[in-house]
C-alpha positions as CSV (number, residue, x, y, z in Angstrom):
1,X,-20.9,0.0,-19.8
2,X,-20.7,0.7,-16.1
3,X,-24.0,0.8,-14.3
4,X,-24.0,3.3,-11.5
5,X,-26.3,2.4,-8.6
6,X,-27.0,4.8,-5.7
7,X,-27.0,3.2,-2.3
8,X,-30.1,4.2,-0.3
9,X,-28.3,3.3,2.9
10,X,-24.5,3.4,3.5
11,X,-24.3,1.4,6.6
12,X,-26.1,-0.9,9.0
13,X,-26.0,-0.9,12.7
14,X,-25.7,-3.5,15.4
15,X,-28.4,-2.5,17.8
16,X,-26.8,-4.3,20.7
17,X,-23.4,-2.5,20.4
18,X,-24.6,0.6,18.5
19,X,-21.6,0.2,16.1
20,X,-21.6,0.8,12.4
21,X,-21.0,-2.1,10.1
22,X,-19.3,-1.1,6.9
23,X,-20.0,-3.2,3.8
24,X,-17.0,-3.9,1.7
25,X,-16.4,-5.2,-1.8
26,X,-13.0,-6.8,-2.7
27,X,-11.6,-6.6,-6.2
28,X,-9.0,-9.4,-6.6
29,X,-8.6,-12.8,-5.0
30,X,-4.9,-13.1,-4.3
31,X,-3.2,-13.9,-1.0
32,X,-3.4,-10.4,0.4
33,X,-7.1,-10.2,-0.5
34,X,-7.7,-13.3,1.7
35,X,-5.9,-11.7,4.6
36,X,-7.8,-8.5,4.1
37,X,-11.2,-10.2,4.1
38,X,-10.3,-11.6,7.5
39,X,-9.2,-8.2,8.7
40,X,-12.4,-6.6,7.6
41,X,-14.5,-9.0,9.7
42,X,-12.1,-8.7,12.7
43,X,-12.7,-4.9,12.6
44,X,-16.5,-5.3,12.6
45,X,-17.1,-4.9,8.9
46,X,-18.6,-7.3,6.4
47,X,-17.6,-8.4,2.9
48,X,-20.6,-8.5,0.7
49,X,-19.1,-9.0,-2.7
50,X,-15.8,-10.1,-4.3
51,X,-14.7,-10.0,-7.9
52,X,-12.1,-11.7,-10.1
53,X,-11.2,-11.6,-13.8
54,X,-12.3,-15.3,-13.9
55,X,-15.7,-16.4,-12.4
56,X,-14.3,-19.6,-10.9
57,X,-11.8,-17.7,-8.7
58,X,-14.4,-15.3,-7.5
59,X,-16.7,-18.2,-6.6
60,X,-13.9,-20.0,-4.7
61,X,-13.0,-16.9,-2.8
62,X,-16.7,-16.2,-1.9
63,X,-17.1,-19.8,-0.7
64,X,-14.0,-19.6,1.4
65,X,-15.1,-16.4,3.2
66,X,-18.9,-16.8,3.1
67,X,-19.4,-13.9,0.8
68,X,-22.9,-13.7,-0.8
69,X,-21.8,-12.2,-4.2
70,X,-19.1,-13.5,-6.6
71,X,-18.7,-11.1,-9.5
72,X,-16.8,-11.3,-12.8
73,X,-15.4,-9.1,-14.4
74,X,-14.4,-6.6,-11.8
75,X,-16.8,-3.9,-12.9
76,X,-19.8,-6.1,-12.1
77,X,-19.0,-5.8,-8.4
78,X,-20.0,-2.1,-8.5
79,X,-23.5,-3.0,-9.7
80,X,-24.4,-4.4,-6.3
81,X,-26.2,-1.9,-4.0
82,X,-24.7,-3.3,-0.8
83,X,-21.1,-2.4,-1.7
84,X,-20.2,0.7,0.3
85,X,-16.4,0.8,0.0
86,X,-14.0,-1.2,-2.1
87,X,-10.6,-2.7,-1.4
88,X,-8.7,-3.0,-4.7
89,X,-6.2,-5.9,-4.7
90,X,-6.0,-6.6,-8.4
91,X,-2.7,-6.8,-10.3
92,X,-0.6,-3.7,-10.3
93,X,-1.4,-2.5,-13.8
94,X,-5.2,-2.5,-12.9
95,X,-5.0,-0.4,-9.7
96,X,-5.6,3.0,-11.2
97,X,-8.2,1.7,-13.7
98,X,-10.2,0.0,-10.9
99,X,-9.9,3.1,-8.8
100,X,-11.4,5.2,-11.6
101,X,-14.3,2.6,-11.9
102,X,-15.0,2.9,-8.2
103,X,-15.0,6.7,-8.4
104,X,-17.3,6.7,-11.4
105,X,-19.7,4.5,-9.5
106,X,-19.6,6.8,-6.5
107,X,-17.9,4.2,-4.2
108,X,-14.9,5.1,-1.9
109,X,-11.8,2.9,-2.4
110,X,-8.7,1.7,-0.6
111,X,-6.2,0.9,-3.4
112,X,-3.4,-1.6,-2.8
113,X,0.1,-0.4,-3.3
114,X,1.5,0.6,-5.7
115,X,-1.4,3.1,-6.1
116,X,-0.6,3.3,-9.8
117,X,2.3,2.4,-12.1
118,X,3.2,6.0,-12.7
119,X,2.7,9.3,-10.8
120,X,0.6,10.8,-13.6
121,X,-1.9,7.9,-13.4
122,X,-2.1,8.4,-9.6
123,X,-2.6,12.1,-10.0
124,X,-5.5,11.5,-12.3
125,X,-7.2,9.2,-9.8
126,X,-6.8,11.6,-7.0
127,X,-8.1,14.5,-9.0
128,X,-11.1,12.4,-10.0
129,X,-11.8,11.5,-6.4
130,X,-11.4,15.2,-5.3
131,X,-13.9,16.3,-8.0
132,X,-16.4,13.5,-7.0
133,X,-15.8,14.3,-3.3
134,X,-15.0,10.6,-2.5
135,X,-12.6,9.0,-0.1
136,X,-9.7,7.2,-1.7
137,X,-6.3,6.1,-0.2
138,X,-3.3,3.9,-0.9
139,X,-3.2,0.8,1.2
140,X,0.3,1.5,2.6
141,X,-0.1,-0.4,5.8
142,X,3.4,0.4,7.1
143,X,2.3,3.9,7.9
144,X,-0.4,2.6,10.2
145,X,1.7,-0.1,12.0
146,X,2.3,0.4,15.7
147,X,6.0,0.1,15.2
148,X,6.0,3.0,12.8
149,X,3.9,5.1,15.2
150,X,6.3,4.3,18.0
151,X,9.3,5.1,15.8
152,X,7.9,8.6,15.0
153,X,7.3,9.1,18.7
154,X,10.9,8.2,19.6
155,X,12.3,10.4,16.9
156,X,10.1,13.3,18.0
157,X,11.4,12.9,21.6
158,X,14.9,13.7,20.2
159,X,16.4,10.4,21.5
160,X,18.9,10.2,18.6
161,X,18.9,13.8,17.6
162,X,17.5,15.0,14.3
163,X,17.2,12.0,12.0
164,X,19.5,12.5,9.0
165,X,20.3,9.1,7.6
166,X,18.2,6.1,6.6
167,X,19.3,2.6,5.4
168,X,17.1,-0.3,4.4
169,X,16.9,-3.5,2.5
170,X,13.9,-5.5,1.1
171,X,15.4,-8.5,-0.5
172,X,13.6,-11.8,-0.9
173,X,14.0,-14.6,-3.5
174,X,10.9,-15.3,-5.6
175,X,10.2,-17.9,-8.3
176,X,12.2,-17.0,-11.4
177,X,9.5,-18.3,-13.8
178,X,9.1,-15.5,-16.4
179,X,5.3,-16.1,-16.5
180,X,4.9,-15.0,-12.9
181,X,3.2,-11.7,-12.2
182,X,6.3,-10.1,-10.6
183,X,8.3,-10.9,-13.8
184,X,5.7,-9.4,-16.2
185,X,6.1,-5.9,-17.5
186,X,2.5,-6.0,-18.8
187,X,1.2,-6.7,-15.2
188,X,3.4,-4.0,-13.6
189,X,5.9,-6.4,-12.1
190,X,9.4,-5.7,-10.8
191,X,11.0,-5.4,-7.4
192,X,10.7,-1.6,-7.4
193,X,6.9,-1.4,-7.3
194,X,6.3,-4.5,-5.2
195,X,9.2,-4.1,-2.7
196,X,11.0,-0.8,-3.2
197,X,7.9,1.1,-2.5
198,X,8.3,0.3,1.2
199,X,11.8,1.7,1.8
200,X,11.0,4.6,-0.5
201,X,8.0,5.4,1.6
202,X,9.7,5.2,4.9
203,X,12.6,7.3,3.7
204,X,10.1,9.9,2.5
205,X,8.2,9.9,5.8
206,X,11.4,10.2,7.9
207,X,13.5,12.6,5.9
208,X,11.0,14.4,3.6
209,X,10.7,14.3,-0.2
210,X,13.6,13.1,-2.2
211,X,15.4,15.8,-4.2
212,X,17.9,13.7,-6.1
213,X,18.2,10.0,-6.6
214,X,20.9,7.8,-8.2
215,X,20.0,4.2,-9.0
216,X,21.7,1.1,-10.3
217,X,20.1,-2.3,-10.9
218,X,19.6,-5.4,-13.0
219,X,16.7,-6.0,-15.4
220,X,15.1,-9.3,-16.4
221,X,14.7,-10.4,-20.0
222,X,11.1,-9.3,-19.6
223,X,12.1,-5.7,-18.9
224,X,11.2,-5.5,-15.2
225,X,13.8,-4.8,-12.5
226,X,15.1,-7.7,-10.5
227,X,17.2,-5.7,-8.0
228,X,17.7,-2.0,-7.4
229,X,20.1,-0.1,-5.3
230,X,19.3,3.6,-4.5
231,X,21.2,6.5,-3.1
232,X,18.9,9.5,-2.5
233,X,19.2,13.0,-1.1
234,X,16.1,14.1,0.9
235,X,14.9,17.3,2.3
236,X,16.4,16.5,5.8
237,X,19.1,13.9,5.1
238,X,20.2,11.1,2.9
239,X,18.9,7.5,2.3
240,X,20.4,4.3,0.9
241,X,18.3,1.4,0.2
242,X,17.9,-1.7,-2.0
243,X,15.2,-4.1,-3.1
244,X,15.5,-7.4,-4.8
245,X,13.6,-10.5,-6.0
246,X,16.9,-12.4,-6.5
247,X,18.9,-11.7,-3.3
248,X,18.0,-12.8,0.2
249,X,19.4,-9.5,1.7
250,X,16.8,-9.3,4.5
251,X,14.0,-6.9,5.3
252,X,15.6,-4.5,7.6
253,X,15.9,-0.7,8.2
254,X,17.6,1.7,10.4
255,X,17.4,5.5,11.0
256,X,20.3,7.5,12.5
257,X,21.0,10.9,13.9
258,X,24.0,12.6,15.6
259,X,23.1,11.0,19.0
260,X,22.4,7.4,17.9
261,X,20.3,5.2,15.7
262,X,17.1,3.1,15.9
263,X,17.0,-0.4,14.4
264,X,13.6,-1.4,13.1
265,X,13.1,-5.1,13.6
266,X,12.6,-7.4,10.7
267,X,10.4,-7.2,8.7
268,X,10.6,-3.5,9.0
269,X,7.4,-2.8,7.1
270,X,5.4,-4.3,10.0
271,X,8.1,-4.6,12.6
272,X,7.7,-6.6,15.9
273,X,10.2,-4.4,17.7
274,X,12.5,-1.4,17.7
275,X,16.0,-1.1,19.3
276,X,17.2,2.3,20.3
277,X,21.0,2.8,20.4
278,X,21.8,6.1,22.0
279,X,25.4,7.2,22.0
280,X,27.2,6.1,25.2
281,X,24.0,4.4,26.5
282,X,23.0,0.7,26.7
283,X,20.7,-0.4,23.9
284,X,16.9,-0.2,24.7
285,X,14.8,-2.9,23.2
286,X,11.1,-2.0,22.6
287,X,8.8,-4.9,21.8
288,X,5.8,-3.7,19.8
289,X,2.4,-4.9,20.9
290,X,-0.3,-5.3,18.2
291,X,2.0,-5.8,15.2
292,X,0.3,-9.2,14.6
293,X,-3.0,-7.4,13.8
294,X,-1.6,-6.7,10.3
295,X,-4.1,-5.3,7.9
296,X,-6.6,-4.5,10.6
297,X,-5.1,-1.0,11.0
298,X,-5.9,-0.2,7.4
299,X,-9.5,-1.3,7.9
300,X,-9.7,0.7,11.1
301,X,-8.4,3.8,9.4
302,X,-10.8,3.6,6.5
303,X,-13.7,3.1,8.9
304,X,-12.6,6.1,10.9
305,X,-12.3,8.3,7.9
306,X,-15.7,7.3,6.5
307,X,-17.3,7.8,9.9
308,X,-15.8,11.3,10.1
309,X,-16.7,12.2,6.5
310,X,-13.1,12.6,5.5
311,X,-12.0,12.5,1.8
312,X,-8.4,11.8,2.7
313,X,-6.6,10.1,5.5
314,X,-4.0,12.3,7.2
315,X,-1.8,9.3,7.7
316,X,-2.2,8.0,4.1
317,X,-1.9,11.5,2.6
318,X,-2.4,11.9,-1.2
319,X,0.6,14.2,-1.5
320,X,2.9,11.5,0.1
321,X,1.5,8.9,-2.3
322,X,2.4,11.1,-5.3
323,X,5.8,12.1,-4.0
324,X,6.9,8.5,-3.5
325,X,5.6,7.5,-6.9
326,X,7.5,10.4,-8.5
327,X,10.7,9.0,-6.9
328,X,10.0,5.5,-8.2
329,X,9.3,6.9,-11.6
330,X,12.7,8.6,-11.6
331,X,14.4,5.4,-10.5
332,X,12.6,3.3,-13.1
333,X,13.6,5.8,-15.8
334,X,17.2,5.7,-14.8
335,X,17.2,1.9,-15.1
336,X,15.2,1.7,-18.3
337,X,12.5,-0.4,-16.6
338,X,9.7,-1.4,-18.9
339,X,6.3,-0.2,-17.9
340,X,3.0,-0.7,-19.8
341,X,1.5,2.4,-21.4
342,X,-1.4,4.0,-19.6
343,X,-4.7,2.4,-20.7
344,X,-7.5,4.8,-21.5
345,X,-10.1,5.5,-18.8
346,X,-13.5,4.4,-19.9
347,X,-16.8,5.4,-18.2
C-alpha cells in the first residue's frame, strides 16, 4: 500500500545565491540514471533518494553519488518527505506504472523514454496527471538539445525552403544474449522503443504527425524487433528511417527542402554540429556549443517548469508524446512485435 506524504516545503534556498534547490528522487540505477544524477547536481539540484528493485543496487548507487536514502522497492522512495520531483529511469515496462505511483503520491515526474509501451498507457498517465494538477513529462532530451534548437531556427529562416523530407538511421550493435533487457519482450525491449523513438520523434517535430506508415523488420525469437525500416507520410512531407540492434548503420539524420538540405551531425539525437547545404552555395558547417552538457538541458527545463508552476513543458508537449507513441504502436502492430499486456494500476 502506497503511503502518501505531503511535503511541508517544496524547495530550499541557497542564501548566498538566492537560487532554488530542487530535491530529486531517482527510480532506477542504470547507466543513464548515473549520468542524470550528475546532471541534477550540475544544474544546482540535489538527489536525496534513489530506488532499485534490489536493495544492494540502490545502496551502491547511493554510495557512488553520496545520496542519503537508498530505497527498495521503488514505491518506498515516495515515502520520503524530501523528494520533490522524481526522475523515472526504470525498465521500459515499468515507466507508466512508476509514473502513476508518483502521481498518486502527489510528486511531479520526468519519465524516461519511452513514456509508456503503448499510447493508451501514456494517455492514462497524462490524464491522471492532469486531474491531479501535477507536472509530468517525457525525458526526450533530443528536443532540448542546442543542435535541435539551432536546426529549428535554420529551418524557420527558410534556408532550405519548406522542409518536406526526412531521413535517419539509428543502428548500433548490442549484445545478442537473449537474457538482456533489450531482447526481452516482458521488459519492453526492442529496437523500436529504445532507438526508433528518436527518428520517429524528430520526423514528427519537423514534418508534423504521421498519417500513414509502412514498416518492415526482423523479430528475435523472443518476439521483440531487432531492426525496423519505416516509410511514413506526414502532415508536411515524408520520412524514411530505420533502427537496429544488429546493424552498425550509424546514428545520422538529414532534412531536405526544395532549396537544399541540412545534415545533422552524428549522433543526431545530441548532435555536435549541423551542416547546411544550400542549392548552388558552398556548405556551411555549424559547430554546436553546449552539446556536451547532455542531460542538463532536461534538468534545467524541469526546474524552469516547476518554478513557473507549469503542468506541461511546451517543448516536451504531451500531445507530441502521444502522437509519436501512436506511430510506434502502428509500426509494432504491422511487424507483430510482442508487447507485455498492460499491468493493472494499483493505488
